[in-house]
C-alpha positions in Angstrom: 96.5 35.6 139.5 97.1 39.3 140.3 95.5 41.9 138.1 97.9 43.7 135.8 98.0 47.5 136.6 96.5 49.7 133.9 98.6 52.3 132.2 96.4 55.0 133.7 97.1 53.6 137.2 100.8 53.6 136.6 100.9 57.2 135.3 98.8 58.4 138.2 101.2 56.7 140.7 104.2 58.2 138.9 102.7 61.7 139.0 101.8 61.4 142.6 105.3 60.2 143.5 107.0 63.0 141.6 104.8 65.7 143.2 105.2 64.2 146.6 109.0 64.1 146.4 109.1 67.8 145.5 106.7 68.8 148.2 108.8 66.9 150.7 111.8 69.3 150.2 109.7 72.5 150.1 109.1 74.9 153.0 105.4 75.2 152.2 102.5 73.4 150.5 103.4 74.6 147.0 104.9 72.1 144.6 108.4 73.6 144.9 110.0 76.4 146.8 111.6 78.3 144.0 108.7 79.9 142.1 106.0 80.6 144.6 105.9 84.3 143.5 105.8 83.5 139.8 102.8 82.1 137.8 103.7 79.0 135.8 102.6 77.0 132.8 100.6 73.9 133.4 101.4 71.1 131.0 98.6 68.7 129.9 98.9 65.1 128.7 97.9 64.7 125.1 97.0 61.4 123.5 98.6 61.0 120.1 97.6 58.6 117.3 99.6 55.4 117.5 102.4 55.0 114.9 103.9 51.8 113.7 107.1 51.1 115.7 109.1 50.3 112.5 108.4 53.8 111.2 109.1 55.8 114.3 112.0 54.2 116.2 114.8 55.2 113.9 113.5 58.7 113.1 112.7 59.6 116.7 116.1 58.4 118.0 117.8 61.2 116.0 115.3 64.0 116.0 116.5 67.6 116.2 115.4 67.8 119.9 117.1 64.5 120.7 120.4 66.0 119.3 119.8 69.2 121.3 119.3 67.2 124.5 122.4 65.2 123.9 124.4 68.4 123.4 123.1 70.3 126.4 121.7 68.0 129.1 125.1 67.1 130.8 125.7 70.9 131.4 122.3 71.4 133.1 122.0 70.7 136.8 119.3 70.5 139.5 120.0 73.3 142.0 118.9 73.0 145.7 119.4 75.2 148.7 119.4 74.2 152.4 116.0 75.8 152.9 114.4 73.5 150.3 114.2 75.9 147.4 115.1 74.2 144.1 115.4 75.0 140.4 117.8 74.5 137.5 121.1 75.9 136.4 123.6 75.5 133.6 127.4 75.4 133.3 128.7 78.9 132.2 132.4 78.1 132.4 134.6 75.4 134.0 133.4 76.0 137.5 130.4 78.4 137.5 126.7 77.6 137.1 124.2 80.3 136.3 120.8 80.2 137.9 118.1 82.5 139.1 118.3 84.7 142.2 114.9 83.6 143.2 116.1 80.0 143.2 119.0 80.5 145.6 117.8 83.7 147.4 120.3 84.7 150.1 121.7 81.1 150.6 125.5 80.9 150.9 125.7 77.4 149.4 123.7 75.2 147.1 123.7 71.6 146.0 124.4 71.1 142.3 123.2 67.7 141.1 125.0 66.9 137.8 123.5 63.5 137.2 121.6 60.7 138.9 124.6 59.8 141.1 126.7 63.0 141.3 125.8 65.9 143.5 128.3 68.6 144.7 128.1 71.5 147.1 128.8 74.8 145.5 129.2 78.3 146.9 126.9 81.2 145.8 129.5 83.7 144.8 127.2 86.4 143.2 123.6 87.4 143.1 121.6 90.2 141.6 117.9 90.5 142.6 117.1 93.1 139.9 118.2 90.9 136.9 117.1 87.7 138.8 120.5 86.1 138.2 122.9 84.3 140.5 126.1 82.3 140.2 127.1 79.1 142.0 130.8 78.1 142.0 132.1 74.6 142.3 135.5 74.0 143.9 136.9 72.3 140.9 136.1 72.0 137.2 133.6 69.5 135.9 134.3 67.2 132.9 131.4 68.7 131.0 131.7 71.4 128.3 130.0 74.7 129.3 127.1 76.0 127.2 127.7 79.1 125.1 125.5 82.2 124.9 124.0 83.2 121.5 125.7 86.3 120.1 122.8 87.8 118.3 119.2 88.6 119.2 116.7 85.8 118.6 113.9 86.1 116.0 110.3 85.3 116.6 109.5 81.8 115.3 113.0 80.3 116.2 112.6 76.8 117.5 113.8 76.4 121.1 114.0 73.9 123.9 113.9 74.3 127.7 116.2 71.9 129.6 115.9 71.6 133.3 114.3 70.0 136.4 110.5 70.7 136.5 109.1 69.4 139.8 112.6 68.1 140.6 112.6 65.8 137.5 116.2 66.4 136.4 117.1 66.1 132.8 113.7 67.1 131.3 113.2 68.8 128.0 110.2 70.7 126.6 110.1 72.4 123.2 108.5 75.4 121.5 109.3 78.6 119.7 110.4 82.1 120.5 106.9 83.8 120.5 108.0 87.3 121.6 111.1 89.4 122.1 112.0 92.6 123.9 109.6 92.0 126.8 109.7 93.5 130.2 109.1 91.2 133.2 109.0 91.9 136.9 112.1 91.2 138.9 112.2 89.8 142.5 113.6 93.2 143.6 110.2 94.8 143.1 111.6 98.2 141.9 112.8 97.0 138.5 111.6 95.6 135.3 113.9 93.1 133.6 114.4 94.4 130.0 114.9 92.5 126.8 113.3 89.3 128.0 112.4 86.5 125.6 108.9 85.0 125.4 108.4 81.4 124.6 105.5 79.0 124.3 107.6 76.1 125.5 106.1 74.6 128.7 107.8 75.9 131.9 106.9 74.5 135.3 108.2 75.0 138.9 111.8 73.8 138.9 112.6 75.0 135.4 113.7 78.4 136.7 117.4 79.1 136.2 117.7 76.5 133.4 118.6 77.4 129.8 116.4 78.3 126.9 118.4 77.0 123.9 118.2 77.0 120.2 118.5 73.9 118.0 122.3 74.4 118.0 122.4 74.2 121.8 123.3 77.8 122.3 121.7 79.6 125.2 119.1 82.3 124.2 118.2 83.0 127.8 117.8 81.9 131.4 114.3 80.7 132.2 112.8 83.1 134.7 109.1 82.5 134.9 106.0 81.1 133.4 102.9 83.2 133.0 100.2 80.7 132.1 99.4 78.3 129.3 101.8 78.7 126.4 103.6 81.7 127.8 106.9 81.8 129.7 109.9 84.2 129.8 113.7 84.0 129.9 116.3 86.6 130.8 118.1 87.3 127.5 121.7 86.2 126.7 122.5 89.9 126.1 121.7 90.8 129.7 123.4 87.6 131.1 126.5 88.6 129.2 126.7 91.9 131.1 125.7 90.8 134.5 127.2 87.3 135.1 130.9 88.3 134.7 130.5 91.0 137.4 128.8 88.5 139.7 131.7 86.1 139.3 134.3 88.9 139.7 132.7 91.1 142.3 129.7 89.2 143.7 127.3 92.0 142.6 126.3 94.1 139.6 126.0 97.9 139.4 123.0 98.8 137.3 123.1 102.0 135.2 120.6 104.7 136.3 119.3 107.9 134.7 116.6 108.7 137.2 114.4 110.6 134.8 110.7 109.8 134.6 109.6 109.7 131.0 106.5 109.1 128.8 106.0 108.3 125.2 105.5 111.3 122.9 102.0 110.5 121.6 100.0 112.6 119.1 98.4 114.4 122.1 101.8 115.1 123.7 103.2 116.3 120.4 100.3 118.7 119.8 100.5 120.1 123.4 104.2 120.7 123.1 104.0 121.9 119.5 106.4 119.2 118.3 106.4 118.6 114.5 105.9 114.8 115.0 105.2 112.2 117.7 108.7 110.8 118.2 110.8 110.1 121.3 110.1 110.2 125.0 109.2 113.2 127.1 111.1 113.9 130.3 108.2 114.4 132.7 110.2 114.7 135.9 113.7 114.6 137.3 113.8 113.9 141.0 116.2 115.8 143.2 119.5 114.0 143.4 118.9 111.9 140.3 121.8 111.5 137.8 119.8 113.3 135.2 119.3 116.4 137.4 120.9 119.4 135.7 121.4 117.5 132.5 117.9 116.9 131.3 115.0 119.4 131.6 111.8 118.1 133.1 108.2 119.3 132.2 107.1 122.6 133.7 103.4 122.1 133.7 100.3 120.3 132.5 97.7 121.4 129.9 94.6 119.7 128.6 94.1 118.5 125.0 90.7 117.2 124.1 90.0 116.8 127.8 93.2 114.8 128.6 95.9 116.1 131.0 99.2 116.3 129.1 102.6 117.3 130.4 104.4 120.2 128.7 107.7 122.0 128.6 110.3 119.2 129.0 113.0 117.7 126.8 112.0 115.1 124.3 114.7 112.4 124.1 115.1 111.3 120.4 118.2 109.1 120.5 121.1 107.9 122.6 124.5 107.4 121.0 122.7 107.3 117.7 120.1 104.7 118.7 116.5 105.9 118.3 114.4 106.0 121.4 110.6 105.5 120.8 109.3 104.5 124.2 110.4 104.5 127.9 110.9 100.7 127.4 113.4 101.4 124.7 115.3 103.9 126.9 115.4 101.3 129.8 116.6 98.5 127.6 119.3 100.6 125.9 120.7 101.7 129.3 120.6 98.2 130.7 122.3 96.6 127.8 124.8 99.3 126.7 125.6 101.7 129.5 127.6 101.6 132.7 127.7 103.9 135.7 130.1 106.8 135.2 129.9 106.7 131.4 128.8 109.8 129.5 126.3 109.3 126.7 125.5 111.5 123.8 121.7 112.3 124.0 119.8 113.9 121.1 116.9 116.0 122.5 114.3 118.4 121.2 114.5 121.4 123.5 113.0 124.9 123.1 111.9 124.3 119.6 115.2 123.0 118.2 117.1 119.7 118.2 120.4 119.6 120.1 122.8 117.0 121.5 123.7 117.1 125.2 126.2 114.9 127.1 124.6 113.0 130.0 126.5 111.1 132.7 125.0 107.9 133.8 124.7 107.1 137.5 124.4 103.9 139.5 120.9 102.7 140.5 120.5 103.1 144.3 121.0 100.0 146.5 117.9 98.1 147.5 116.5 99.0 150.9 115.7 95.9 153.0 
């Protein structure tokens, strides 16, 4: 009589099959083609104490995460491109799926797998390397309800789920919490930091990119962008998605606001060197020629030493923009990214020549990427 396979043998075969199927549609030896430039979480199998089936079956069939999965999974697709790159995406409206730029790259078309038997070819109608967002359009509406974006900023400790296709395994869910907010993460563009990113400890693996990070109501908090190691991953915030995606659908691209001033946090040393009454705001260190801020903001005029440290002196200190306090260069970058548009004039409160004044500053457009 044949020997019955052990559970360990079965799990090992399943893992090998899953990994092999993904490697087969990649352009290289990495597990999948969509995240080769981003570090990822590695999930680990954990053995849990056995529970009596009579106690667990009913409770587990209607857990909060089961309800989240039922509410969201039909709107989450496996995205593949002709060159073998793959990731996830979610239904934004009747015909548009949001995913990552680093998933679709410069492809014109992508396969959108909606379930085990339904796959449709969509057209990539918009992409933005700086925000790492892209949109795939289907020719006709699906029968699935789109996912909605959360209207407020998430709080640390909020329970969340990641729904997507890790290693090509469509319809997978992992869970965790929001473990950080207002992060900056590198973008595929190289010259830009994605602002306002959400940090989570939910496991993220290759293939999750482009899928939604959702709360327990099924609302999208962000678009999964990358994993950075055990128990740390990042998502592009709903606030940034709300600004970028409509432009990608309408115009195929997004114009990022740009000030062009190089700034530094006003530390205690900077405040002492510049004879500021307190360490608040950001110092305008330099304004390159041709930058939008040229002629509107005053850069530093020199460098001095305080307790042996070189400290810039003589420039404007930005305190607030349109009434919102600015404490760090990261604050300035996030405010512009989430609130400003090229051509707009903002009211900037600065400390200049020993007094506080308000100056109008016109925002420009970030220069195009050079190939």
